[in-house]
C-alpha positions as CSV (number, residue, x, y, z in Angstrom):
1,M,0.0,0.0,0.0
2,M,1.3,3.5,-0.9
3,D,2.0,6.0,1.9
4,N,0.7,9.5,1.8
5,K,4.1,10.9,0.8
6,Q,4.3,8.7,-2.3
7,I,0.7,9.6,-3.3
8,A,1.4,13.3,-2.9
9,K,4.6,13.0,-4.9
10,Q,2.8,11.2,-7.8
11,M,0.1,13.9,-7.7
12,I,2.8,16.6,-8.1
13,Q,4.4,14.7,-10.9
14,F,1.0,14.4,-12.7
15,N,0.3,18.1,-12.2
16,K,3.7,19.0,-13.6
17,A,3.1,16.8,-16.6
18,V,-0.3,18.4,-17.2
19,F,1.3,21.9,-16.9
20,D,4.2,21.0,-19.3
21,N,1.8,19.6,-21.9
22,S,-0.5,22.6,-21.6
23,F,2.4,25.0,-21.9
24,K,3.7,23.2,-25.0
25,A,0.3,23.4,-26.6
26,M,0.1,27.1,-25.7
27,T,3.6,27.7,-27.1
28,M,2.6,26.0,-30.4
29,V,-0.4,28.3,-30.7
30,V,1.8,31.3,-30.0
31,E,4.3,30.2,-32.6
32,Q,1.6,29.8,-35.2
33,N,0.2,33.2,-34.4
34,D,3.8,34.6,-34.8
35,K,3.9,33.2,-38.3
36,M,0.5,34.7,-39.1
37,F,1.5,38.1,-37.8
38,E,4.8,38.0,-39.6
39,A,2.9,37.3,-42.9
40,F,0.5,40.1,-42.0
41,F,3.2,42.6,-41.3
42,T,5.1,42.0,-44.5
43,Q,2.0,42.7,-46.4
44,A,0.7,45.6,-44.3
45,T,2.3,48.4,-46.2
46,W,-0.2,50.9,-44.7
47,L,1.1,50.1,-41.1
48,P,3.8,52.6,-40.1
49,E,7.2,51.2,-39.0
50,E,6.6,52.7,-35.5
51,G,3.4,50.6,-35.2
52,K,5.2,47.4,-36.4
53,A,8.0,48.1,-33.9
54,A,5.5,48.6,-31.0
55,I,3.7,45.4,-31.8
56,Q,6.9,43.5,-32.1
57,K,8.0,44.8,-28.7
58,W,4.7,43.7,-27.3
59,V,5.1,40.2,-28.7
60,S,8.7,40.0,-27.5
61,A,7.6,41.1,-24.0
62,Y,4.9,38.4,-24.1
63,R,7.4,35.7,-25.1
64,T,9.8,36.8,-22.3
65,G,6.9,36.7,-19.8
66,C,5.9,33.2,-20.9
67,N,9.5,32.0,-20.6
68,D,10.0,33.6,-17.2
69,F,6.7,32.0,-16.0
70,K,7.8,28.5,-17.3
71,K,11.1,28.8,-15.5
72,L,9.4,29.9,-12.3
73,M,7.0,27.0,-12.5
74,D,9.8,24.5,-13.2
75,D,11.9,25.9,-10.3
76,N,8.9,25.6,-8.0
77,Y,8.0,22.1,-9.1
78,A,11.7,21.1,-8.5
79,K,11.5,22.6,-4.9
80,V,8.3,20.7,-4.2
81,E,9.8,17.4,-5.5
82,S,13.0,18.1,-3.5
83,F,10.8,18.6,-0.4
84,F,9.2,15.2,-0.9
85,D,12.5,13.5,-1.6
86,K,13.9,14.8,1.7
87,A,10.8,14.1,3.8
């Protein structure tokens, strides 16, 4: 019979796997949107360069935020797993 520690550890591992898969799916959608926006921007001659630059900065900030969030979640999952390994 499993003890509570083992059950909790498996729940955390399952939760991390779900998060990782969801994040990968979200990343694929974002990459597809990036391609779509890139095609749009190359054809949008009416859009001023300042507007394109502003949108590209926004997209870059979004990507940075997503990467920072993923790193934070990975670090926190590692801390929780470490806690259960020590306990």
